[in-house]
C-alpha positions as CSV (number, residue, x, y, z in Angstrom):
1,M,29.6,-59.2,24.7
2,D,26.8,-56.8,25.4
3,P,27.8,-53.5,23.7
4,R,26.3,-51.5,26.5
5,S,28.9,-53.0,28.9
6,R,31.8,-51.7,26.7
7,P,33.8,-48.8,28.3
8,Y,33.0,-45.5,26.7
9,S,36.5,-44.3,26.0
10,K,38.1,-42.4,23.2
11,G,39.4,-44.3,20.2
12,Y,38.8,-47.5,18.3
13,Q,36.9,-50.4,19.7
14,E,36.8,-53.7,17.8
15,I,33.1,-54.7,17.5
16,G,33.3,-57.4,14.9
17,N,35.5,-59.3,12.5
18,G,37.6,-56.5,11.0
19,V,35.1,-53.9,12.2
20,W,35.8,-51.0,14.6
21,A,33.9,-48.1,16.1
22,Y,35.8,-44.9,16.7
23,L,34.3,-43.1,19.8
24,Q,34.6,-39.6,21.0
25,P,33.2,-39.0,24.5
26,D,31.3,-37.3,25.8
27,G,29.2,-37.5,22.6
28,G,27.9,-33.9,23.0
29,W,28.0,-31.1,20.4
30,G,30.5,-32.0,17.7
31,W,31.9,-35.1,19.4
32,S,30.7,-37.6,16.9
33,N,31.5,-41.3,16.3
34,A,32.9,-42.9,13.2
35,G,33.5,-46.5,11.9
36,L,36.1,-48.6,10.2
37,I,35.6,-51.8,8.2
38,V,38.6,-53.7,6.9
39,E,38.7,-56.6,4.4
40,G,42.2,-57.6,3.3
41,N,44.1,-54.5,2.3
42,E,41.0,-52.5,1.7
43,A,39.3,-50.3,4.3
44,L,36.1,-48.4,4.4
45,L,35.7,-45.4,6.7
46,I,32.3,-44.4,8.0
47,D,32.3,-40.6,8.5
48,T,35.2,-38.2,9.1
49,L,35.3,-35.8,12.1
50,F,34.7,-32.1,12.8
51,D,38.1,-30.7,12.0
52,R,41.4,-31.7,10.4
53,A,43.2,-32.3,13.7
54,L,40.6,-34.7,15.0
55,T,40.4,-36.6,11.7
56,A,44.2,-36.8,11.5
57,E,44.3,-38.2,15.0
58,M,41.7,-40.9,14.1
59,L,43.6,-41.8,10.9
60,A,46.9,-42.1,12.8
61,A,45.3,-44.4,15.4
62,M,44.0,-46.5,12.5
63,K,47.6,-47.4,11.6
64,E,48.1,-49.1,14.9
65,I,45.3,-51.6,14.3
66,V,45.5,-52.5,10.6
67,S,48.2,-53.8,8.3
68,P,50.7,-51.3,7.0
69,T,49.6,-52.1,3.5
70,C,45.9,-51.4,4.2
71,R,44.5,-48.4,2.5
72,I,41.2,-46.5,2.8
73,T,39.5,-47.1,-0.6
74,K,36.0,-46.0,0.4
75,V,34.5,-43.4,2.7
76,I,30.8,-43.0,3.6
77,N,29.4,-39.7,4.9
78,T,26.1,-40.5,6.7
79,H,24.9,-37.0,6.4
80,A,25.9,-33.3,5.9
81,N,26.7,-32.1,9.4
82,G,30.3,-31.0,9.6
83,D,31.2,-33.3,12.5
84,H,30.6,-36.2,10.0
85,C,32.3,-34.8,6.9
86,Y,34.6,-31.8,7.5
87,G,37.6,-34.1,7.6
88,N,37.0,-35.4,4.1
89,A,40.1,-33.6,2.7
90,L,42.3,-36.1,4.6
91,V,40.8,-39.0,2.7
92,A,40.3,-37.3,-0.7
93,G,42.1,-40.1,-2.6
94,A,39.3,-42.5,-1.7
95,E,35.8,-42.9,-3.2
96,I,33.5,-40.9,-1.0
97,I,29.9,-42.0,-1.0
98,A,26.8,-40.2,0.3
99,S,23.1,-39.7,-0.6
100,Q,22.4,-37.1,-3.3
101,A,20.5,-35.0,-0.7
102,T,23.5,-35.0,1.6
103,V,25.8,-33.7,-1.1
104,E,23.4,-30.9,-1.9
105,E,23.1,-29.9,1.8
106,M,26.9,-29.9,2.4
107,N,27.2,-26.9,0.2
108,E,24.9,-24.8,2.4
109,L,27.2,-24.6,5.5
110,P,30.8,-25.0,4.3
111,P,33.6,-24.9,6.9
112,A,34.6,-21.4,5.8
113,T,31.1,-20.1,6.8
114,L,31.3,-21.7,10.3
115,A,34.9,-20.4,10.7
116,A,33.6,-16.9,9.9
117,L,30.7,-17.2,12.4
118,M,33.1,-18.3,15.1
119,K,35.0,-15.1,14.6
120,M,31.9,-12.9,15.1
121,T,30.2,-14.7,18.0
122,S,30.6,-11.6,20.2
123,D,28.3,-9.8,17.7
124,L,25.6,-12.4,17.6
125,G,24.1,-12.0,21.1
126,E,23.0,-15.1,23.0
127,A,23.2,-17.3,19.9
128,G,26.9,-16.2,19.5
129,K,27.7,-17.0,23.1
130,F,26.1,-20.4,22.8
131,L,28.0,-21.2,19.6
132,A,31.3,-20.1,21.2
133,N,30.6,-22.4,24.2
134,I,29.8,-25.5,22.2
135,F,32.2,-25.2,19.3
136,S,35.3,-23.6,20.9
137,P,37.1,-27.0,21.0
138,F,37.2,-27.2,17.2
139,N,39.2,-25.4,14.6
140,F,37.4,-24.7,11.3
141,E,40.1,-22.5,9.8
142,G,41.6,-23.7,6.5
143,I,39.3,-26.7,6.1
144,E,38.6,-27.6,2.5
145,L,35.2,-29.2,2.0
146,V,35.8,-32.3,-0.2
147,A,32.4,-33.4,-1.6
148,P,31.5,-37.1,-2.1
149,T,32.4,-38.5,-5.5
150,K,29.6,-41.1,-5.7
151,T,26.0,-40.5,-4.8
152,F,22.9,-42.6,-4.4
153,N,19.2,-42.4,-3.7
154,G,17.3,-44.7,-1.4
155,Y,19.7,-47.7,-1.2
156,I,23.0,-48.9,-2.4
157,Q,25.0,-52.1,-1.7
158,L,28.8,-51.8,-1.6
159,D,31.4,-54.5,-2.0
160,L,34.5,-54.3,0.1
161,G,36.7,-57.2,-0.8
162,G,33.7,-59.5,-0.9
163,R,32.1,-58.1,2.3
164,V,28.6,-56.8,1.8
165,V,28.0,-53.3,3.1
166,Q,24.4,-51.9,2.8
167,L,23.6,-48.2,2.9
168,F,20.1,-47.0,3.5
169,E,18.9,-43.5,3.0
170,V,16.2,-42.6,5.6
171,G,16.2,-38.8,5.5
172,P,15.0,-36.2,5.7
173,A,14.9,-36.5,9.4
174,H,17.9,-35.1,11.4
175,T,19.2,-33.6,8.1
176,R,18.0,-33.8,4.6
177,G,19.8,-36.9,3.5
178,D,20.4,-39.1,6.5
179,S,21.7,-42.6,5.9
180,F,22.7,-45.6,8.0
181,V,25.2,-48.4,7.3
182,Y,24.3,-52.1,7.9
183,L,26.7,-55.1,7.9
184,P,24.3,-58.1,7.8
185,D,27.1,-60.7,8.2
186,E,28.3,-59.0,11.4
187,A,24.9,-57.8,12.7
188,I,26.2,-54.3,13.2
189,V,24.6,-51.0,12.2
190,F,26.3,-47.6,12.1
191,T,23.3,-45.2,12.4
192,G,24.9,-41.8,11.8
193,D,22.8,-39.2,13.7
194,I,19.6,-41.2,13.3
195,V,20.6,-42.4,16.8
196,F,21.9,-40.2,19.6
197,N,22.7,-42.4,22.7
198,G,22.7,-40.5,26.0
199,G,21.8,-37.1,24.6
200,H,18.8,-35.5,23.1
201,P,18.6,-35.8,19.3
202,I,18.1,-32.7,17.2
203,A,15.7,-32.6,14.3
204,W,17.2,-29.8,12.2
205,T,15.1,-30.7,9.1
206,G,12.4,-33.2,10.0
207,P,9.7,-34.1,9.7
208,V,9.9,-35.9,13.0
209,S,7.4,-38.5,11.6
210,R,10.1,-39.4,9.1
211,W,12.6,-39.9,12.0
212,I,10.2,-42.2,13.7
213,A,10.0,-44.2,10.4
214,A,13.8,-44.3,10.2
215,C,13.9,-45.9,13.7
216,D,11.3,-48.4,12.5
217,R,13.5,-49.2,9.5
218,I,16.5,-50.0,11.8
219,L,14.3,-52.0,14.2
220,S,13.1,-54.1,11.2
221,L,16.6,-55.2,10.2
222,D,17.0,-59.0,10.3
223,H,19.6,-59.2,13.0
224,V,21.5,-56.5,15.0
225,D,23.8,-57.1,17.9
226,V,25.7,-53.8,18.0
227,V,24.4,-50.3,17.3
228,V,27.0,-47.6,16.8
229,P,25.2,-44.3,17.3
230,G,26.3,-41.0,15.7
231,H,27.0,-39.7,19.2
232,G,27.4,-41.5,22.5
233,P,28.4,-45.0,23.7
234,L,27.9,-48.3,21.9
235,T,24.4,-49.7,22.4
236,D,21.8,-52.1,21.0
237,L,18.4,-51.8,19.5
238,G,16.9,-50.8,22.8
239,A,18.4,-47.3,22.3
240,V,16.6,-47.1,18.9
241,A,13.3,-48.1,20.5
242,S,13.9,-45.5,23.2
243,L,14.5,-42.8,20.7
244,K,11.4,-43.7,18.8
245,A,9.4,-43.5,22.0
246,Y,11.0,-40.1,22.8
247,F,9.8,-38.7,19.5
248,K,6.3,-40.2,19.8
249,Y,6.0,-38.7,23.3
250,L,7.3,-35.3,22.2
251,S,5.1,-35.2,19.1
252,D,2.0,-35.8,21.2
253,E,2.9,-33.3,23.9
254,A,3.9,-30.6,21.3
255,R,0.7,-31.1,19.5
256,L,-1.3,-30.3,22.6
257,R,0.6,-27.1,23.2
258,F,0.5,-26.1,19.6
259,E,-3.3,-26.3,19.8
260,E,-3.2,-24.2,23.0
261,G,-1.3,-21.5,21.1
262,M,2.0,-21.7,22.9
263,T,5.2,-20.7,21.1
264,P,7.8,-23.4,20.5
265,L,9.9,-22.0,23.4
266,E,7.0,-21.9,25.7
267,A,6.0,-25.5,24.8
268,A,9.6,-26.8,25.2
269,R,9.7,-25.3,28.7
270,D,6.2,-26.7,29.6
271,I,6.6,-30.3,28.4
272,D,7.6,-32.7,31.2
273,M,10.9,-34.2,30.1
274,S,11.8,-35.7,33.5
275,S,11.9,-39.2,31.9
276,Y,15.0,-37.9,30.0
277,V,16.7,-36.0,32.8
278,N,19.9,-38.0,32.3
279,W,20.1,-37.2,28.6
280,G,22.6,-34.5,27.6
281,E,21.9,-31.3,25.6
282,P,18.3,-30.8,26.8
283,E,18.2,-27.4,25.0
284,R,17.7,-29.4,21.8
285,V,14.1,-30.0,22.8
286,V,13.2,-26.4,21.6
287,V,14.5,-27.2,18.1
288,N,12.6,-30.5,18.0
289,V,9.4,-28.7,19.1
290,S,10.0,-26.0,16.4
291,T,10.4,-28.7,13.8
292,L,7.2,-30.4,15.0
293,Y,5.3,-27.1,14.8
294,R,6.4,-26.7,11.2
295,E,5.1,-30.3,10.7
296,F,1.8,-29.2,12.2
297,G,1.6,-26.3,9.7
298,A,3.0,-23.4,11.7
299,D,5.2,-20.7,10.2
300,V,8.0,-20.7,12.7
301,A,11.7,-20.0,12.3
302,S,14.0,-22.7,10.8
303,D,17.3,-20.9,10.2
304,P,20.1,-22.3,12.3
305,L,21.1,-18.9,13.9
306,T,17.6,-18.3,15.2
307,L,17.4,-21.9,16.5
308,F,20.7,-21.5,18.3
309,G,19.3,-18.4,19.9
310,Y,16.3,-20.3,21.1
311,M,18.5,-23.0,22.6
312,A,20.6,-20.4,24.3
313,E,17.5,-18.9,25.8
314,F,16.3,-22.3,26.9
315,R,19.6,-23.1,28.5
316,R,19.6,-19.8,30.3
317,T,16.1,-19.9,31.7
318,G,15.2,-23.6,31.6
């Protein structure tokens, strides 16, 4: 079945032999996807969710589709953003695997810091209003950040009851240590946030050129039938090619405006993004342009709070 024809509904969808995607519409801020691979009585979970309640709901739903004797023995965190790892405490008995760069980055925004920020949004101006708007559905209180117990650099191949699971590090791009998961025997790839489907991506770290290279790496895989993006509905390699084209276009357009002396916010407003009018979260363009400006050598802000302020302003004024 064409993955693009699958209904985009919350919960598990079986996409291969013992392989499921866990989807969270609408795929916007914080509403990430996860994955489950089962072989015999062993299970591997790809990413946890943004808070304990969402992760607990996902784990409870898992019990309805696997054997009662099946246990999660391995967990992969594709990157350090909280919507892909803040639920780790609920699977702390498993081996948790991530790139070394991901582990280092996780320590920079622990859940307690985000919980504290959410309490003071009224004091943070436009950035605070924006944070309150996008993250109000989630509860960051009392989350213990459980770090991965096994790290790698570049590439690692895992064995799950004889099933080959390949893990490729392609960051820095979206974050510092982005990875994707490939199941060659099933022709399935779980991209983490290297692919956003139906929404604008956000290059927190960059360089964007590295993200384009990450898309090329996925496109070069021997055989892929199903792409599970970090956010959005199931798709195929066409979405990866579209994302690559998006970044190439944005890079070219941002370069022109950088050379004209525009600020990142001015450039983001000026670039014609009408080809992507149906993509959600258009405010992320200003972050992507800021990241490109840094790639071009400009000294522009990169701290998250300032960038959230830019996005709030972009949302407010277009």
